[in-house]
PAKE-866136 format. One line per 3 residues: their letters; for each residue y, x, z of C-alpha. Coordinates in Angstrom, 1 decimal, m for minus. Layout:
N
a = Y,X,Z  ...
This chain:
515
mti = m43.4,100.8,97.3  m46.1,100.0,94.7  m46.4,96.5,93.4
sst = m49.9,95.7,92.4  m51.2,92.6,90.7  m54.8,93.3,91.6
tpa = m54.9,91.2,94.8  m58.1,89.0,94.7  m57.5,85.3,94.3
dav = m59.2,84.5,97.6  m57.4,87.2,99.7  m56.0,86.3,103.0
spa = m53.5,88.0,105.3  m54.9,90.1,108.0  m56.4,88.1,110.9
pts = m54.7,88.4,114.2  m56.4,90.2,117.0  m58.8,87.8,118.8
pel = m56.9,86.5,121.8  m58.4,86.4,125.3  m57.1,82.9,125.9
iaa = m56.4,80.1,123.4  m54.9,76.7,123.9  m54.5,73.4,122.0
idm = m52.1,70.6,122.6  m52.5,67.1,121.1  m49.3,65.2,121.1
gsn = m50.9,61.8,120.6  m49.1,58.4,120.2  m50.4,57.3,123.7
sfh = m51.3,60.5,125.6  m50.6,64.2,125.4  m53.6,66.4,126.1
mvv = m53.9,70.2,126.5  m57.0,72.4,126.8  m56.9,76.1,127.7
aql = m60.0,78.0,126.9  m61.4,81.5,126.9  m63.1,83.1,123.9
vhn = m66.4,84.6,124.9  m68.5,86.0,122.1  m66.8,83.6,119.6
eir = m67.7,80.7,121.9  m65.2,78.4,123.6  m65.3,78.2,127.4
ple = m62.8,75.6,128.6  m60.8,76.7,131.7  m58.5,73.8,132.2
klg = m57.8,70.4,130.7  m54.6,68.4,131.3  m53.6,65.0,130.1
ekv = m50.6,62.7,130.6  m49.8,59.1,129.4  m46.5,59.7,127.5
qla = m46.8,56.6,125.3  m44.6,58.1,122.6  m45.3,55.3,120.1
agl = m43.9,52.8,122.6  m40.5,54.4,122.1  m40.4,53.6,118.4
dar = m37.7,51.0,117.7  m37.5,48.5,114.9  m36.2,51.2,112.5
nfl = m38.9,53.7,113.6  m36.6,56.0,115.5  m37.9,57.5,118.8
dea = m35.7,56.4,121.6  m34.2,58.8,124.1  m36.5,57.6,127.0
sqh = m39.7,58.3,125.1  m38.4,61.7,124.0  m37.5,62.5,127.6
ral = m41.1,61.6,128.7  m42.5,63.8,126.0  m40.3,66.8,126.8
acl = m40.9,66.5,130.5  m44.7,66.6,129.8  m44.4,69.6,127.4
erf = m42.3,71.4,130.0  m45.2,71.2,132.5  m47.6,72.3,129.7
aqr = m45.3,75.2,128.9  m45.7,76.7,132.3  m49.5,76.9,131.8
isg = m49.3,78.6,128.4  m46.4,80.9,129.2  m46.9,84.4,127.9
mpr = m49.6,83.4,125.4  m49.0,85.0,122.0  m48.0,83.1,118.9
gav = m51.1,82.1,117.1  m53.1,81.6,120.3  m51.6,78.1,120.8
qiv = m51.9,75.2,118.3  m49.8,72.1,118.9  m50.0,69.0,116.7
gtn = m48.3,65.7,116.5  m50.1,62.6,115.2  m49.2,59.0,114.2
alr = m46.1,58.5,116.2  m44.5,61.6,114.8  m45.8,60.8,111.3
vak = m43.9,57.6,111.5  m40.7,58.6,113.5  m37.7,59.1,111.2
nar = m36.1,61.4,113.8  m39.3,63.4,114.3  m37.8,66.6,112.9
afi = m34.9,66.7,115.4  m37.3,65.9,118.3  m39.7,68.6,117.2
rra = m36.9,71.2,117.2  m36.1,70.3,120.8  m39.7,70.4,121.8
ekl = m40.4,73.8,120.1  m37.4,75.4,121.9  m38.8,74.2,125.2
igh = m42.5,75.1,124.7  m42.0,78.3,122.7  m44.6,77.6,120.0
pis = m44.5,75.8,116.6  m45.5,72.1,116.4  m47.2,70.8,113.4
vis = m47.3,67.1,112.4  m50.7,66.4,110.7  m51.7,63.7,108.3
gre = m54.1,61.0,109.3  m57.0,62.5,107.3  m56.3,66.0,108.8
ear = m56.4,64.4,112.2  m59.7,62.8,111.3  m61.1,66.2,110.1
liy = m60.1,67.9,113.4  m61.5,65.1,115.5  m64.8,65.4,113.7
lgv = m64.8,69.1,114.2  m64.3,68.7,117.9  m67.0,66.0,118.2
ahs = m69.5,68.0,116.1  m69.2,71.1,118.3  m69.7,68.9,121.4
lsd = m73.0,67.4,120.2  m76.4,68.9,119.4  m77.0,70.0,115.8
dad = m78.3,67.0,113.7  m79.1,67.0,110.0  m78.4,63.3,109.7
nrl = m75.1,61.6,108.9  m73.0,60.5,111.9  m70.1,58.1,112.1
vid = m67.3,59.1,114.4  m64.6,56.7,115.5  m61.5,57.6,117.5
igg = m59.0,54.9,118.6  m55.6,56.5,119.2  m52.3,55.0,120.2
gst = m51.0,54.4,116.7  m54.0,55.0,114.4  m57.8,54.9,114.4
efi = m59.8,57.5,112.6  m63.2,56.9,110.9  m65.3,59.9,109.8
igq = m68.8,60.3,108.4  m70.1,63.8,108.5  m73.2,65.9,108.7
rfe = m73.3,68.9,111.1  m69.9,70.5,110.8  m68.9,69.1,107.3
tke = m67.2,65.8,106.7  m68.2,63.4,103.9  m65.7,60.6,104.4
les = m62.3,60.7,106.2  m60.0,57.8,106.9  m57.1,57.0,109.2
lhm = m56.1,53.4,109.5  m52.8,52.2,110.9  m54.0,50.4,114.0
gcv = m53.9,51.8,117.5  m54.1,50.6,121.1  m50.4,51.0,121.7
syr = m49.2,49.4,118.4  m51.7,46.5,118.9  m50.7,46.0,122.5
drf = m47.1,45.6,121.4  m48.0,43.2,118.6  m50.6,41.0,120.3
fgd = m50.5,41.5,124.1  m46.9,42.4,124.8  m46.4,39.5,127.2
gki = m49.2,40.8,129.5  m51.4,37.8,128.8  m54.8,37.7,127.2
tql = m55.7,34.4,125.5  m58.5,33.6,123.1  m55.9,33.2,120.4
qfa = m54.2,36.5,121.0  m57.5,38.4,121.1  m58.7,36.6,117.9
raf = m55.5,37.6,116.1  m55.9,41.3,117.0  m59.5,41.2,116.0
vea = m58.8,39.6,112.6  m56.0,42.0,111.9  m58.2,45.0,112.6
sre = m61.0,43.5,110.5  m58.6,43.2,107.6  m57.7,46.9,107.8
lln = m61.4,47.8,108.0  m62.2,45.9,104.8  m60.5,48.8,102.9
irn = m63.3,51.2,103.9  m66.3,48.8,104.6  m68.2,49.2,101.3
ryr = m67.6,52.9,100.9  m68.7,53.7,104.4  m71.7,51.5,104.4
nvg = m72.9,52.9,101.1  m72.7,56.4,102.5  m74.4,55.3,105.7
whh = m75.1,57.0,109.0  m77.9,57.6,111.4  m76.0,57.3,114.6
cvg = m72.4,56.4,115.7  m70.2,58.4,118.2  m67.0,57.3,119.8
ssg = m64.2,59.6,120.9  m60.8,59.0,122.6  m59.7,57.5,125.9
sik = m59.9,53.9,124.7  m63.6,54.1,123.8  m64.3,56.1,127.0
aie = m62.7,53.4,129.1  m64.7,50.7,127.4  m68.0,52.6,127.9
qvl = m67.2,53.2,131.6  m66.4,49.5,132.2  m69.6,48.4,130.4
thn = m71.7,50.8,132.5  m69.8,49.8,135.7  m70.7,46.1,135.1
qwg = m74.2,46.9,133.9  m73.6,45.6,130.4  m74.7,48.8,128.9
mhk = m76.0,52.1,130.4  m73.8,54.8,128.8  m74.2,53.0,125.4
itp = m71.9,50.6,123.7  m73.6,47.7,121.9  m72.4,44.4,120.2
dgl = m73.9,42.3,123.1  m72.1,44.4,125.7  m68.8,44.1,123.9
vkl = m69.1,40.3,123.6  m69.7,40.1,127.4  m66.8,42.3,128.1
kde = m64.5,40.4,125.8  m65.5,37.1,127.4  m64.6,38.4,130.8
vvr = m61.3,40.0,129.6  m60.2,36.6,128.1  m61.4,34.7,131.2
lgk = m59.3,36.9,133.5  m56.4,36.1,131.2  m53.9,38.7,132.4
isq = m53.8,42.5,131.9  m53.0,42.9,135.6  m56.4,41.3,136.5
ltk = m58.5,43.8,134.5  m58.8,46.1,137.5  m61.5,43.6,138.7
lgv = m63.7,44.9,135.8  m63.1,48.5,136.8  m60.3,49.3,134.3
rkd = m58.2,52.2,135.5  m54.5,51.3,136.2  m53.2,53.8,133.7
rls = m55.2,52.1,130.9  m54.6,48.4,131.8  m51.9,47.6,129.2
ifp = m53.8,49.1,126.2  m57.4,48.1,127.2  m57.5,44.7,125.4
agl = m56.0,46.2,122.2  m58.6,49.0,122.1  m61.4,46.5,122.7
ail = m60.3,44.3,119.8  m60.2,47.2,117.5  m63.6,48.5,118.5
maa = m65.2,45.0,118.3  m63.7,44.7,114.7  m65.2,48.1,113.8
fdv = m68.7,47.0,115.1  m68.5,43.8,113.2  m67.2,44.9,109.8
lqi = m69.2,48.1,109.7  m72.3,46.5,111.3  m72.6,49.2,114.0
eem = m75.7,48.7,116.2  m75.0,51.2,118.9  m72.4,53.8,119.9
efc = m72.5,56.7,122.3  m69.3,58.4,123.7  m68.5,62.1,123.3
dga = m65.8,64.0,125.1  m65.1,66.2,122.1  m61.8,65.2,120.4
lre = m58.8,66.4,118.4  m57.8,69.2,120.9  m61.4,70.7,120.8
gll = m61.3,70.5,117.0  m58.0,72.4,117.1  m59.6,75.2,119.1
ydm = m62.6,75.6,116.7  m60.2,75.5,113.7  m58.2,78.3,115.4
igr = m61.4,80.4,115.8  m62.1,79.9,112.1  m58.6,81.2,111.2
ihh = m59.0,84.2,113.4  m62.3,85.1,111.8  m61.4,84.5,108.2
edv = m63.2,81.1,108.0  m59.9,79.3,107.3  m60.3,75.8,105.9
rer = m56.9,76.2,104.2  m58.3,79.0,102.0  m61.2,76.7,101.0
tin = m58.6,74.0,100.2  m56.6,76.3,98.0  m59.7,77.5,96.1
slq = m60.8,73.9,95.6  m57.4,73.0,94.1  m57.6,75.9,91.8
ery = m61.0,74.8,90.6  m60.1,71.1,90.4  m56.9,71.6,88.3
hid = m58.3,74.5,86.2  m55.7,77.0,87.3  m55.8,80.4,85.6
reh = m57.1,82.4,88.6  m56.6,85.8,87.1  m52.9,85.1,86.3
aaa = m52.4,83.5,89.7  m53.9,86.6,91.4  m51.5,88.8,89.4
veg = m48.5,86.7,90.5  m49.7,86.7,94.1  m50.1,90.5,94.3
tav = m46.7,91.0,92.7  m45.0,88.4,94.9  m46.4,89.7,98.2
alw = m45.6,93.3,97.4  m42.0,92.3,96.5  m41.8,90.2,99.7
kql = m42.9,93.1,102.0  m39.8,95.0,100.9  m37.5,92.0,101.0
aeq = m38.7,90.7,104.4  m38.1,94.1,105.9  m34.6,94.4,104.5
wkl = m33.8,90.7,105.2  m35.2,91.0,108.7  m37.6,88.1,108.4
pne = m40.9,87.5,110.2  m43.6,88.5,107.7  m47.1,87.3,108.5
elt = m46.7,83.5,108.3  m44.2,83.5,105.4  m46.5,85.9,103.5
ell = m49.3,83.4,103.9  m47.2,80.6,102.5  m46.1,82.8,99.6
rwa = m49.8,83.7,98.8  m50.7,80.0,98.6  m47.7,79.1,96.5
srl = m48.5,81.9,94.0  m52.1,80.7,93.6  m50.9,77.1,93.0
hev = m47.6,77.6,91.1  m49.2,76.3,87.9  m51.1,73.4,89.3
gla = m48.7,70.9,87.5  m50.0,72.1,84.1  m53.0,69.8,84.7
ish = m50.5,66.9,84.1  m48.1,68.2,81.5  m46.5,71.5,80.4
tqf = m43.1,69.8,80.4  m41.5,70.0,83.8  m44.9,71.2,85.2
hkh = m43.1,72.7,88.3  m42.0,69.2,89.3  m45.5,67.7,88.6
gay = m47.1,70.5,90.7  m44.7,69.9,93.6  m45.5,66.2,93.6
lir = m49.3,66.9,93.6  m49.1,69.3,96.5  m46.7,67.2,98.6
ysd = m48.6,64.0,98.4  m52.3,65.1,98.3  m54.5,65.3,101.4
lag = m54.9,69.0,101.9  m57.5,69.9,104.6  m56.1,72.3,107.2
fsr = m52.4,71.9,106.3  m49.7,70.4,108.5  m47.2,68.1,106.9
qtq = m44.5,70.7,107.3  m46.5,73.5,105.6  m47.5,71.2,102.8
qsl = m43.9,70.2,102.2  m42.8,73.8,102.2  m45.6,74.8,99.8
aml = m44.5,71.9,97.5  m40.9,73.1,97.6  m41.8,76.6,96.6
irv = m43.8,75.3,93.6  m40.8,73.0,92.7  m38.3,75.9,92.5
hrr = m40.5,78.7,91.1  m38.9,78.3,87.6  m35.9,76.9,85.8
kil = m32.6,76.3,87.7  m32.6,76.4,91.5  m29.8,74.8,93.6
dtv = m29.0,74.9,97.3  m29.0,71.1,97.4  m32.8,71.1,96.8
fde = m33.1,72.5,100.4  m30.9,69.9,102.0  m33.8,68.2,103.8
yal = m34.4,71.4,105.9  m32.5,72.7,108.9  m30.7,75.9,108.2
eda = m33.2,78.1,110.1  m36.0,76.6,108.0  m34.2,76.6,104.7
dpl = m33.1,80.2,104.6  m36.6,81.8,104.7  m37.8,79.3,102.1
kql = m35.0,80.3,99.8  m35.8,83.9,100.1  m39.5,83.2,99.6
ava = m38.6,81.4,96.4  m36.7,84.4,95.1  m39.8,86.6,95.6
lrl = m42.0,84.0,93.9  m39.6,83.6,91.0  m39.4,87.3,90.4
avv = m43.2,87.7,90.4  m43.5,84.9,87.9  m41.0,86.5,85.6
lqh = m42.6,90.0,85.9  m46.0,88.5,85.1  m44.7,86.3,82.3
srn = m46.7,88.3,79.7  m49.9,87.1,81.4  m51.6,90.5,80.8
cev = m52.1,91.0,84.5  m50.4,94.3,84.3  m50.3,96.5,87.4
lds = m46.7,97.2,88.2  m46.3,100.7,89.7  m43.4,102.0,91.7
vkv = m41.1,99.0,91.4  m38.6,99.1,94.2  m36.3,96.5,95.7
kan = m33.0,97.0,97.5  m31.5,93.9,99.1  m28.9,92.5,101.4
krs = m28.2,88.9,102.4  m26.8,87.7,99.0  m27.8,90.4,96.5
ltl = m30.8,92.4,95.4  m31.5,95.2,92.9  m34.8,95.9,91.2
ifp = m35.5,99.5,90.3  m38.1,100.2,87.6  m39.6,103.5,86.5
kdw = m37.8,105.4,83.7  m38.2,103.7,80.2  m40.2,100.8,81.8
lqs = m37.7,98.1,80.8  m36.9,99.7,77.4  m40.6,99.4,76.4
rpl = m40.7,95.7,77.5  m37.8,93.9,75.8  m39.2,90.5,76.5
tsa = m39.4,91.2,80.3  m35.8,92.5,80.2  m34.7,89.3,78.5
dle = m36.5,87.2,81.1  m34.9,89.2,83.9  m31.5,88.7,82.3
aek = m32.1,84.9,82.2  m33.3,85.0,85.8  m30.2,86.9,86.8
gll = m28.0,84.1,85.5  m30.0,81.4,87.4  m30.0,83.4,90.7
tkf = m26.2,83.9,90.4  m25.8,80.1,90.3  m28.0,80.0,93.4
gid = m25.6,82.4,95.2  m27.7,85.6,94.8  m26.4,88.5,92.7
mef = m29.3,90.3,91.1  m29.2,93.6,89.2  m32.1,95.5,87.6
kee = m32.1,99.1,86.3  m34.4,102.1,85.6  m34.6,105.3,87.6
es = m32.7,108.1,86.0  m35.6,110.5,86.2
C-alpha cells in the first residue's frame, strides 16, 4: 500500500451512486414529517408526504429529560415511517432532530433506540443549521428572485429567522421560542385571556430584540412563512376573509381579537382552526404577531417548502460533490490561516493509513474516512489562538462554532479527533460516547496521530510503500529499507508516539523491510 501526501486540500470521498429514491425525516419538537421523493434528472419529484403530531417537546420534564410517553409516541411514529423507507440504502435517507432533541439530556439514549428501529442514522442539528436547511427548502419552492427575502419558521420549540438571496443565506438565527413551549408557558390551562396573550407577545418581542437591528439593517424585499403554525394562521385568515392568502398586520389583529374573545382553546374551531392544531394555535399567533411588530413586517406569504425539502436538496448536493460541509471546511482553513499544504499532506497520509487499518479492523470505511479527512485539514486550527495546547483550543473552536452542514454529533466527533491528535491520549476522554461510537473514534485518532508524526518535518514528503499490519490492540508500521535510518528525527517521534499509544492500550512497533 502506498501512502501519498499529495491529496488536494479540497478532495472529497467518492460520491455514492445517485439513488432512485431519496427520503428525509424531520423529527420536530411538535410534529414528525417525512417526504419520499424520486430523483429525475437531478430534480426532486415528491412521491409521498407523511406527518404526525408527536409533540416530543411536551414530554420534556423540569430537568429536560424526555419522558417515556413522549419517547413511545416518537418511536411508534418512526416505526410507521420505517415501513415506507424499508430497503432504501444508507445515504439515501436523511433524518434530523431539532430543538427538543437539542435540549433533551437523554437524547443520546433515545436516538440509539430510534436508530435501531428505523435502520438509518439520526443527526441532531443546531438551530442555525436548521435555519439554513429551512431556507434551502423554501428557496427551491419559490421562483428565482434576486432580491433579499426574509423566511420565518415557527416550530414547536424554536423559531428560525433567515435572510437570504436566491439559494444563499445572509443571516441565520434560531430563537428559543416555539408554539409548544409557549403553549405550556402561557396557555397551559386551555384559556386565552388578554393578559395571557399579552405576556406571550411581550416575551416573544423580548427575544426578537436580539436580532431586530441586524435584520432590519440587512433588509428584505418580501417575507415568506414556513411551518404548520404559519400555514394554520394563513388558512384561518383566508377562511374568515381577513386576508386572501396573505398575512398582514391588520389581519393578525382581527384574528387575535377573535381568539381572545372566544376565550378558550376549545372554541377556536369556530374560526376554522383544525382540531389537531387547537392547543398550539394561540402560541404560534403570539409569536408571529411579535415578529411582525418588532421586525416591522408589512406582508407575508406562505410557502410549503420547509426543513424536510431542504434536507432533500442538501442530499442532492452531497451526491453531486456540491457538499456545503466542504465549503465550511475550506472557509475555516481560510479564516484561521491554516497551512493548507501541510494539512493536505497529513490528510493524504492519514487516509492511506486508514484504508489499511479499516480493512484489518473490519470497520466501515466511507463515513469514517470523511471524518478523518476533515480532522486532518483542521487539526492545526487552534494555532490561531496559541501554540501552547493548540489541540485543546482547536477542539473548543470546532465544538462550539456554527458549522454549516454539520450535525451536532459529527461536529463533536470532529472536535474530539482534533483534541487527541497530539500529546497524551486517554480512554477517559471518550467516556461521553457509547462503546460502539467510541471504538471507531479511537481508531481514527490513531491514524490521525500517526499521520501527524510522519509529516512532522513539514516537507510534504510523499511516503512510498509504508505498510501497516494491525489487530485489535496492536499495530506495526513497516518502512522501506534504510528509510528510518535516514530520518532520525522521525524515528525519535515514532518512539515517543509508541510510548503514548502504549498508555492508551495499543502496542505499536515500527521497523524496516529487510530487503
